[in-house]
C-alpha positions as CSV (number, residue, x, y, z in Angstrom):
1,M,17.6,1.2,16.9
2,K,16.6,1.1,13.3
3,E,15.7,-2.3,11.8
4,K,18.1,-3.2,9.0
5,Q,16.5,-3.1,5.6
6,R,16.8,-6.4,3.8
7,C,15.3,-8.3,0.9
8,D,11.7,-9.3,1.6
9,W,11.9,-13.0,0.7
10,P,13.1,-14.3,4.1
11,G,10.1,-12.9,5.8
12,D,10.4,-13.1,9.5
13,D,11.4,-16.8,9.9
14,P,14.6,-16.5,12.1
15,L,16.3,-19.4,10.1
16,Y,15.7,-17.8,6.8
17,V,16.7,-14.3,8.1
18,A,20.0,-15.7,9.3
19,Y,20.6,-17.5,6.1
20,H,19.9,-14.2,4.2
21,D,22.0,-12.1,6.5
22,E,25.1,-14.4,6.9
23,E,25.2,-16.8,3.9
24,W,23.2,-16.0,0.8
25,G,25.2,-14.3,-1.8
26,V,28.6,-14.6,0.0
27,P,31.1,-15.8,-2.6
28,I,32.2,-19.4,-2.3
29,Y,35.4,-20.6,-4.1
30,D,36.0,-23.9,-2.3
31,S,35.1,-26.8,-4.7
32,Q,33.7,-29.0,-2.1
33,Q,31.5,-26.3,-0.6
34,L,30.3,-25.5,-4.2
35,F,29.6,-29.2,-4.7
36,E,27.5,-29.3,-1.4
37,K,25.5,-26.2,-2.5
38,L,24.8,-27.6,-6.0
39,I,23.5,-30.8,-4.4
40,L,21.3,-29.0,-2.0
41,D,19.9,-26.8,-4.8
42,G,19.2,-30.0,-6.8
43,F,17.2,-31.3,-3.9
44,Q,15.3,-28.1,-3.8
45,A,13.9,-28.7,-7.3
46,G,10.1,-28.3,-7.1
47,L,10.3,-27.2,-3.4
48,S,11.0,-24.1,-1.4
49,W,14.5,-23.3,-0.1
50,I,13.3,-23.0,3.4
51,T,12.3,-26.7,3.2
52,I,15.9,-27.6,2.4
53,L,17.3,-25.2,4.9
54,R,15.3,-26.7,7.7
55,K,16.6,-30.1,6.8
56,R,20.2,-29.0,6.1
57,Q,21.7,-30.5,9.2
58,T,20.0,-33.8,8.6
59,F,21.3,-33.8,5.0
60,L,24.8,-33.1,6.3
61,M,24.6,-36.2,8.6
62,A,22.9,-38.4,6.0
63,F,25.3,-37.6,3.2
64,D,28.6,-37.8,5.3
65,N,29.0,-34.0,5.4
66,F,28.7,-34.0,1.5
67,D,32.1,-35.7,1.3
68,P,32.2,-36.6,-2.4
69,V,34.6,-39.5,-1.9
70,K,32.2,-41.2,0.6
71,I,29.1,-40.3,-1.4
72,S,30.7,-41.8,-4.6
73,R,31.0,-45.1,-2.9
74,Y,27.3,-45.4,-1.8
75,D,25.7,-48.7,-2.7
76,D,22.1,-50.0,-2.5
77,R,22.3,-50.2,1.3
78,D,23.1,-46.5,1.5
79,I,20.3,-45.7,-1.0
80,E,17.8,-47.6,1.1
81,R,19.1,-45.9,4.2
82,L,18.6,-42.5,2.6
83,M,15.1,-43.5,1.2
84,N,14.1,-44.3,4.8
85,D,15.4,-41.1,6.4
86,P,12.5,-38.8,7.2
87,G,14.9,-35.9,7.8
88,I,15.8,-35.5,4.2
89,I,14.0,-35.3,0.8
90,R,13.4,-39.0,0.0
91,N,13.4,-38.8,-3.7
92,R,15.2,-41.7,-5.3
93,L,16.2,-39.9,-8.5
94,K,17.7,-37.0,-6.5
95,I,19.6,-39.5,-4.3
96,L,20.9,-41.4,-7.3
97,A,21.9,-38.0,-9.0
98,T,23.8,-37.1,-5.9
99,I,25.9,-40.3,-6.1
100,S,26.5,-39.8,-9.8
101,N,27.3,-36.1,-9.4
102,A,29.9,-37.0,-6.7
103,R,31.6,-39.3,-9.1
104,I,31.7,-36.7,-11.8
105,Y,32.9,-34.1,-9.4
106,L,35.8,-36.4,-8.2
107,A,36.8,-37.0,-11.8
108,M,37.1,-33.3,-12.4
109,E,39.1,-32.7,-9.2
110,K,41.4,-35.6,-10.1
111,Q,42.5,-33.7,-13.2
112,K,43.3,-30.6,-11.1
113,S,42.6,-29.7,-7.5
114,G,40.1,-26.7,-7.6
115,A,38.9,-27.7,-11.1
116,F,35.3,-27.7,-10.1
117,S,35.5,-24.2,-8.6
118,D,37.4,-22.9,-11.7
119,F,34.7,-24.5,-13.9
120,I,31.8,-23.1,-11.9
121,W,33.3,-19.5,-11.7
122,S,34.1,-19.5,-15.5
123,F,30.5,-18.8,-16.2
124,T,31.0,-15.3,-14.8
125,N,34.7,-15.0,-15.9
126,G,35.6,-15.3,-12.2
127,E,33.8,-12.1,-11.4
128,I,30.7,-11.3,-9.3
129,I,27.8,-9.9,-11.4
130,Q,26.4,-7.0,-9.5
131,N,22.7,-6.5,-10.1
132,N,20.6,-3.6,-8.7
133,W,17.1,-5.1,-8.4
134,Q,14.5,-3.1,-6.4
135,E,11.9,-5.9,-6.0
136,M,11.2,-9.6,-6.4
137,G,9.5,-9.2,-9.7
138,Q,12.7,-8.0,-11.4
139,L,14.7,-11.1,-10.5
140,P,15.1,-13.5,-13.4
141,A,14.5,-17.3,-13.0
142,A,17.4,-18.0,-15.3
143,T,20.0,-16.0,-17.3
144,P,22.3,-16.8,-20.2
145,Q,25.1,-17.6,-17.7
146,S,22.9,-20.1,-15.8
147,E,21.7,-21.6,-19.1
148,A,25.3,-22.1,-20.2
149,M,26.3,-23.5,-16.9
150,S,23.4,-26.0,-17.0
151,K,24.2,-27.0,-20.4
152,A,27.9,-27.6,-19.5
153,L,27.1,-29.4,-16.4
154,K,24.7,-31.7,-18.1
155,A,27.3,-32.3,-20.9
156,K,29.7,-33.5,-18.1
157,G,26.8,-35.8,-16.8
158,F,25.6,-33.9,-13.8
159,K,21.9,-34.2,-13.0
160,F,19.4,-31.9,-11.4
161,C,21.1,-28.8,-12.7
162,G,18.6,-27.0,-15.0
163,P,19.0,-23.4,-15.7
164,T,16.7,-22.3,-12.9
165,I,18.5,-24.5,-10.3
166,C,21.8,-23.1,-11.7
167,Y,20.7,-19.5,-11.2
168,A,19.5,-20.2,-7.6
169,F,22.9,-21.7,-7.1
170,M,24.7,-18.8,-8.6
171,Q,22.8,-16.4,-6.3
172,A,23.5,-18.5,-3.2
173,V,27.3,-18.8,-3.8
174,G,27.8,-15.2,-4.5
175,M,28.4,-15.4,-8.3
176,V,25.6,-12.8,-8.7
177,N,24.7,-10.2,-6.1
178,D,20.9,-10.4,-6.2
179,H,20.3,-8.7,-2.9
180,F,17.8,-5.8,-3.5
181,A,19.6,-2.5,-3.9
182,T,17.9,-1.3,-0.8
183,C,19.1,-4.3,1.3
184,F,22.0,-3.8,3.7
185,R,23.8,-6.9,2.3
186,H,23.8,-5.5,-1.3
187,G,26.4,-2.9,-0.4
188,E,28.4,-5.2,1.9
189,L,28.9,-7.7,-0.9
190,K,29.9,-5.3,-3.5
């Protein structure tokens, strides 16, 4: 049986390959799932995605399954609990940003259910941007859309959402199809 051709970035790490094959680039429209991905991408800042991926289950447990209502109520005890959890990235600024971001997210959702998803997807006009990259060197670190998203998120008070983080987020949640044109997932996600 012929091996499926895929993007080369996951290498041969089984966890990374499964993430590539099953999750990366699949459109997500659920506001809370988008919130979770944005938080995880914020924790990735300065690190590789595989580091976050390997800790994802611990992150889910530590952050109450990324329930924004629960996170928004975190106090100093919760912050210290998280700072002492070796299973997550123990960065105080990122932890504080997560709490703050949860509060902003809830304020948006209070105005209208699904408001966060609508806001996020507005940067591609609700459409999936189809790219046809052949190799890693062609992929941008940021785009005008990710720069606009970053600026708008920051204007609302969100933290750890620079243009590069926003572009990685857009790729992960399927707003852009950045699977290589030769990758079996590229055609499946068109």
